[in-house]
N, C-alpha and C positions, 0 to 999 in steps of 0.2 A: 504494500500500500504506500502510495506516495504522500509525502508531507508537504509537497510544493504547493504554495498558494498562488492561484492565478489572480492577477491584479487588473487585467484589461480584457476586453472582448478579443483583441488580437491574440493574446496569450492563449485563450481558450480555443481559438480556431486553429492554432498550431499543433494541437495534440490529435492523436488518432491517425488512422490510415485514410488518406484522402486521394482522390484521383489526380494523377499528374501525367502530362503528355511528354513523351521523350522528345527532346530537341536534338541533342547529341548523345548517341548511345554510349554505354559503358565502354571505356577503352582499357588498354592493358595496364594503365596505372591506377585503375579503380575510380576514375573521374567520369562524370556525365553531367549533362545539363537537362533540366526538366522545367516544365512550365505548369503553374498552378491553374486551377479553373478560372481565376480572375486575371490571368495573363502575366503574373509575376514569374520571372525566370530565376531559377535557383541552381547553384552548382553543387553537385554531390561530389565530395572529395574522398569518401571512403564508404565501405559497407561494414556493418556491425560484425558479420561473420561470413563464412564461406557459403552458407545456404542462401543468404540474401544476395550475395554476389552471383551465385549460380542462377537464381531466379531472374536477375536483371541482365545477365550476359547475352541472352538471345532476343532481347527486346529491340526492335528496329525503331528508327526515327519515325515519329508520327503516331506510334502506338501509345495506348493509355495503360497505365498501371496504377493499382491502388497500393500506396506505400506510406509509411510513416517516416518522416524526416526529423532528425534532431540536430540543432545547431552545434557546431564544434566549439570547444572551449576557447579556441584561438579566434573564433569569429570569422574564419576564412571560408566557410561553406557549411555544408550539411553532411551528416552521416545517414545513410539509408539504414534505418533500424529494423524495419519490418516490411515485408512484401506479402500482400494477400494473393492467394491463387485466383485464377480466373481473369478474364479480360472484361473491359468495359468498352462501349462505343467511344469513338474519338470525341474529344472535347470540342 
């Protein structure tokens, strides 16, 4: 159970697995660019584990994936923390 307190609507919206459109697919270094439903582009700099990386490895540009992103401590991007199975229609 988390003890983190959400202070804004934006904080609350950042949690959970949300649909993201793949802009630049996962590359050999573990980086990719995704776009949120409201058009904001985000850079994924790492995956939480090998299973998450495996689920993202075959996703092509333009496809949609439901995933949870967590900001990195350094503030240089996001970590793909969870990917839900199944696909969604393009955003």
